[in-house]
PDB file with SEQRES, HELIX, SHEET and CRYST1 records, atoms N, CA, C and O in Angstrom:
SEQRES   1 A   37  ASP PRO PRO VAL ALA ILE ALA VAL GLY ASP TRP TYR PHE          
SEQRES   2 A   37  ASP ARG ALA GLU VAL LYS LEU VAL VAL CYS PRO TYR PRO          
SEQRES   3 A   37  CYS ASP LYS SER CYS HIS ASN LEU VAL PHE ARG                  
HELIX    1 AA1 VAL A    4  TYR A   12  1                                   9    
CRYST1    1.000    1.000    1.000  90.00  90.00  90.00 P 1           1          
ATOM      1  N   ASP A   1       0.837  -1.192   0.000  1.00  0.00           N  
ATOM      2  CA  ASP A   1       0.000   0.000   0.000  1.00  0.00           C  
ATOM      3  C   ASP A   1       0.878   1.249   0.000  1.00  0.00           C  
ATOM      4  O   ASP A   1       1.886   1.306   0.704  1.00  0.00           O  
ATOM      5  N   PRO A   2       0.494   2.243  -0.786  1.00  0.00           N  
ATOM      6  CA  PRO A   2       1.270   3.484  -0.802  1.00  0.00           C  
ATOM      7  C   PRO A   2       1.019   4.294   0.461  1.00  0.00           C  
ATOM      8  O   PRO A   2      -0.021   4.144   1.102  1.00  0.00           O  
ATOM      9  N   PRO A   3       1.966   5.149   0.819  1.00  0.00           N  
ATOM     10  CA  PRO A   3       1.735   6.036   1.967  1.00  0.00           C  
ATOM     11  C   PRO A   3       0.502   6.900   1.733  1.00  0.00           C  
ATOM     12  O   PRO A   3       0.103   7.133   0.592  1.00  0.00           O  
ATOM     13  N   VAL A   4      -0.090   7.366   2.808  1.00  0.00           N  
ATOM     14  CA  VAL A   4      -1.333   8.133   2.701  1.00  0.00           C  
ATOM     15  C   VAL A   4      -1.132   9.384   1.849  1.00  0.00           C  
ATOM     16  O   VAL A   4      -1.984   9.715   1.025  1.00  0.00           O  
ATOM     17  N   ALA A   5      -0.011  10.078   2.041  1.00  0.00           N  
ATOM     18  CA  ALA A   5       0.233  11.308   1.283  1.00  0.00           C  
ATOM     19  C   ALA A   5       0.285  11.031  -0.214  1.00  0.00           C  
ATOM     20  O   ALA A   5      -0.232  11.815  -1.010  1.00  0.00           O  
ATOM     21  N   ILE A   6       0.907   9.920  -0.601  1.00  0.00           N  
ATOM     22  CA  ILE A   6       0.986   9.565  -2.020  1.00  0.00           C  
ATOM     23  C   ILE A   6      -0.396   9.216  -2.546  1.00  0.00           C  
ATOM     24  O   ILE A   6      -0.772   9.643  -3.638  1.00  0.00           O  
ATOM     25  N   ALA A   7      -1.152   8.445  -1.780  1.00  0.00           N  
ATOM     26  CA  ALA A   7      -2.491   8.049  -2.212  1.00  0.00           C  
ATOM     27  C   ALA A   7      -3.400   9.264  -2.356  1.00  0.00           C  
ATOM     28  O   ALA A   7      -4.167   9.355  -3.315  1.00  0.00           O  
ATOM     29  N   VAL A   8      -3.320  10.196  -1.411  1.00  0.00           N  
ATOM     30  CA  VAL A   8      -4.142  11.405  -1.488  1.00  0.00           C  
ATOM     31  C   VAL A   8      -3.726  12.248  -2.682  1.00  0.00           C  
ATOM     32  O   VAL A   8      -4.578  12.791  -3.386  1.00  0.00           O  
ATOM     33  N   GLY A   9      -2.429  12.363  -2.917  1.00  0.00           N  
ATOM     34  CA  GLY A   9      -1.953  13.108  -4.079  1.00  0.00           C  
ATOM     35  C   GLY A   9      -2.431  12.479  -5.372  1.00  0.00           C  
ATOM     36  O   GLY A   9      -2.861  13.184  -6.285  1.00  0.00           O  
ATOM     37  N   ASP A  10      -2.361  11.156  -5.458  1.00  0.00           N  
ATOM     38  CA  ASP A  10      -2.832  10.458  -6.657  1.00  0.00           C  
ATOM     39  C   ASP A  10      -4.321  10.683  -6.858  1.00  0.00           C  
ATOM     40  O   ASP A  10      -4.774  10.892  -7.984  1.00  0.00           O  
ATOM     41  N   TRP A  11      -5.092  10.641  -5.760  1.00  0.00           N  
ATOM     42  CA  TRP A  11      -6.537  10.846  -5.863  1.00  0.00           C  
ATOM     43  C   TRP A  11      -6.843  12.280  -6.271  1.00  0.00           C  
ATOM     44  O   TRP A  11      -7.677  12.518  -7.144  1.00  0.00           O  
ATOM     45  N   TYR A  12      -6.167  13.232  -5.638  1.00  0.00           N  
ATOM     46  CA  TYR A  12      -6.466  14.648  -5.881  1.00  0.00           C  
ATOM     47  C   TYR A  12      -6.135  15.041  -7.313  1.00  0.00           C  
ATOM     48  O   TYR A  12      -6.880  15.786  -7.949  1.00  0.00           O  
ATOM     49  N   PHE A  13      -5.022  14.539  -7.814  1.00  0.00           N  
ATOM     50  CA  PHE A  13      -4.588  14.909  -9.156  1.00  0.00           C  
ATOM     51  C   PHE A  13      -4.991  13.876 -10.199  1.00  0.00           C  
ATOM     52  O   PHE A  13      -4.527  13.932 -11.337  1.00  0.00           O  
ATOM     53  N   ASP A  14      -5.858  12.924  -9.818  1.00  0.00           N  
ATOM     54  CA  ASP A  14      -6.350  11.890 -10.735  1.00  0.00           C  
ATOM     55  C   ASP A  14      -5.221  11.094 -11.367  1.00  0.00           C  
ATOM     56  O   ASP A  14      -5.303  10.721 -12.538  1.00  0.00           O  
ATOM     57  N   ARG A  15      -4.162  10.830 -10.601  1.00  0.00           N  
ATOM     58  CA  ARG A  15      -3.045  10.052 -11.127  1.00  0.00           C  
ATOM     59  C   ARG A  15      -3.308   8.562 -11.030  1.00  0.00           C  
ATOM     60  O   ARG A  15      -2.709   7.775 -11.764  1.00  0.00           O  
ATOM     61  N   ALA A  16      -4.190   8.171 -10.140  1.00  0.00           N  
ATOM     62  CA  ALA A  16      -4.485   6.755  -9.970  1.00  0.00           C  
ATOM     63  C   ALA A  16      -5.900   6.616  -9.433  1.00  0.00           C  
ATOM     64  O   ALA A  16      -6.453   7.539  -8.833  1.00  0.00           O  
ATOM     65  N   GLU A  17      -6.470   5.443  -9.663  1.00  0.00           N  
ATOM     66  CA  GLU A  17      -7.800   5.174  -9.131  1.00  0.00           C  
ATOM     67  C   GLU A  17      -7.654   4.649  -7.709  1.00  0.00           C  
ATOM     68  O   GLU A  17      -7.090   3.578  -7.488  1.00  0.00           O  
ATOM     69  N   VAL A  18      -8.158   5.400  -6.762  1.00  0.00           N  
ATOM     70  CA  VAL A  18      -8.083   4.991  -5.360  1.00  0.00           C  
ATOM     71  C   VAL A  18      -9.364   4.250  -5.019  1.00  0.00           C  
ATOM     72  O   VAL A  18     -10.452   4.825  -5.043  1.00  0.00           O  
ATOM     73  N   LYS A  19      -9.224   2.972  -4.702  1.00  0.00           N  
ATOM     74  CA  LYS A  19     -10.399   2.139  -4.462  1.00  0.00           C  
ATOM     75  C   LYS A  19     -10.839   2.195  -3.004  1.00  0.00           C  
ATOM     76  O   LYS A  19     -12.035   2.165  -2.714  1.00  0.00           O  
ATOM     77  N   LEU A  20      -9.881   2.278  -2.090  1.00  0.00           N  
ATOM     78  CA  LEU A  20     -10.232   2.241  -0.676  1.00  0.00           C  
ATOM     79  C   LEU A  20      -9.234   3.074   0.110  1.00  0.00           C  
ATOM     80  O   LEU A  20      -8.022   2.903  -0.020  1.00  0.00           O  
ATOM     81  N   VAL A  21      -9.752   3.964   0.916  1.00  0.00           N  
ATOM     82  CA  VAL A  21      -8.905   4.751   1.795  1.00  0.00           C  
ATOM     83  C   VAL A  21      -9.352   4.453   3.220  1.00  0.00           C  
ATOM     84  O   VAL A  21     -10.490   4.733   3.596  1.00  0.00           O  
ATOM     85  N   VAL A  22      -8.458   3.891   3.996  1.00  0.00           N  
ATOM     86  CA  VAL A  22      -8.781   3.550   5.373  1.00  0.00           C  
ATOM     87  C   VAL A  22      -8.274   4.671   6.262  1.00  0.00           C  
ATOM     88  O   VAL A  22      -7.080   4.972   6.278  1.00  0.00           O  
ATOM     89  N   CYS A  23      -9.189   5.288   7.003  1.00  0.00           N  
ATOM     90  CA  CYS A  23      -8.785   6.374   7.870  1.00  0.00           C  
ATOM     91  C   CYS A  23      -9.563   6.294   9.184  1.00  0.00           C  
ATOM     92  O   CYS A  23     -10.638   5.697   9.232  1.00  0.00           O  
ATOM     93  N   PRO A  24      -9.023   6.892  10.248  1.00  0.00           N  
ATOM     94  CA  PRO A  24      -9.631   6.772  11.574  1.00  0.00           C  
ATOM     95  C   PRO A  24     -10.856   7.644  11.782  1.00  0.00           C  
ATOM     96  O   PRO A  24     -11.380   7.705  12.894  1.00  0.00           O  
ATOM     97  N   TYR A  25     -11.326   8.321  10.740  1.00  0.00           N  
ATOM     98  CA  TYR A  25     -12.518   9.151  10.851  1.00  0.00           C  
ATOM     99  C   TYR A  25     -13.312   9.030   9.564  1.00  0.00           C  
ATOM    100  O   TYR A  25     -12.758   8.601   8.552  1.00  0.00           O  
ATOM    101  N   PRO A  26     -14.579   9.389   9.561  1.00  0.00           N  
ATOM    102  CA  PRO A  26     -15.371   9.302   8.326  1.00  0.00           C  
ATOM    103  C   PRO A  26     -14.792  10.220   7.259  1.00  0.00           C  
ATOM    104  O   PRO A  26     -14.833  11.443   7.394  1.00  0.00           O  
ATOM    105  N   CYS A  27     -14.254   9.631   6.203  1.00  0.00           N  
ATOM    106  CA  CYS A  27     -13.617  10.446   5.172  1.00  0.00           C  
ATOM    107  C   CYS A  27     -14.338  10.254   3.845  1.00  0.00           C  
ATOM    108  O   CYS A  27     -13.708  10.227   2.787  1.00  0.00           O  
ATOM    109  N   ASP A  28     -15.659  10.122   3.905  1.00  0.00           N  
ATOM    110  CA  ASP A  28     -16.427  10.009   2.671  1.00  0.00           C  
ATOM    111  C   ASP A  28     -16.927  11.392   2.271  1.00  0.00           C  
ATOM    112  O   ASP A  28     -16.413  12.397   2.761  1.00  0.00           O  
ATOM    113  N   LYS A  29     -17.910  11.456   1.399  1.00  0.00           N  
ATOM    114  CA  LYS A  29     -18.401  12.730   0.884  1.00  0.00           C  
ATOM    115  C   LYS A  29     -19.296  13.468   1.887  1.00  0.00           C  
ATOM    116  O   LYS A  29     -19.861  14.509   1.552  1.00  0.00           O  
ATOM    117  N   SER A  30     -19.432  12.944   3.109  1.00  0.00           N  
ATOM    118  CA  SER A  30     -20.326  13.559   4.085  1.00  0.00           C  
ATOM    119  C   SER A  30     -19.657  14.694   4.860  1.00  0.00           C  
ATOM    120  O   SER A  30     -20.270  15.278   5.754  1.00  0.00           O  
ATOM    121  N   CYS A  31     -18.406  15.008   4.524  1.00  0.00           N  
ATOM    122  CA  CYS A  31     -17.707  16.087   5.234  1.00  0.00           C  
ATOM    123  C   CYS A  31     -18.123  17.424   4.648  1.00  0.00           C  
ATOM    124  O   CYS A  31     -17.317  18.111   4.021  1.00  0.00           O  
ATOM    125  N   HIS A  32     -19.379  17.792   4.850  1.00  0.00           N  
ATOM    126  CA  HIS A  32     -19.923  19.002   4.257  1.00  0.00           C  
ATOM    127  C   HIS A  32     -19.525  20.252   5.035  1.00  0.00           C  
ATOM    128  O   HIS A  32     -19.753  21.368   4.568  1.00  0.00           O  
ATOM    129  N   ASN A  33     -18.932  20.076   6.221  1.00  0.00           N  
ATOM    130  CA  ASN A  33     -18.581  21.239   7.026  1.00  0.00           C  
ATOM    131  C   ASN A  33     -17.143  21.695   6.802  1.00  0.00           C  
ATOM    132  O   ASN A  33     -16.666  22.587   7.503  1.00  0.00           O  
ATOM    133  N   LEU A  34     -16.448  21.101   5.840  1.00  0.00           N  
ATOM    134  CA  LEU A  34     -15.089  21.525   5.541  1.00  0.00           C  
ATOM    135  C   LEU A  34     -15.120  22.821   4.747  1.00  0.00           C  
ATOM    136  O   LEU A  34     -15.937  22.980   3.840  1.00  0.00           O  
ATOM    137  N   VAL A  35     -14.234  23.742   5.087  1.00  0.00           N  
ATOM    138  CA  VAL A  35     -14.161  25.023   4.388  1.00  0.00           C  
ATOM    139  C   VAL A  35     -12.785  25.124   3.747  1.00  0.00           C  
ATOM    140  O   VAL A  35     -11.764  25.092   4.434  1.00  0.00           O  
ATOM    141  N   PHE A  36     -12.769  25.246   2.422  1.00  0.00           N  
ATOM    142  CA  PHE A  36     -11.511  25.389   1.701  1.00  0.00           C  
ATOM    143  C   PHE A  36     -11.346  26.850   1.304  1.00  0.00           C  
ATOM    144  O   PHE A  36     -12.221  27.430   0.661  1.00  0.00           O  
ATOM    145  N   ARG A  37     -10.213  27.444   1.694  1.00  0.00           N  
ATOM    146  CA  ARG A  37      -9.986  28.862   1.383  1.00  0.00           C  
ATOM    147  C   ARG A  37      -8.858  29.010   0.402  1.00  0.00           C  
ATOM    148  O   ARG A  37      -8.517  30.129   0.017  1.00  0.00           O  
TER     149      ARG A  37                                                      
END                                                                             
């Protein structure tokens, strides 16, 4: 498995298809309270 930073970079920049991300908190599309500035 690639390191989390590499997997996130691949997902963000569409470099690879990320099938499963295991994280200690809900990291699906339900994070509607995130604010990106």
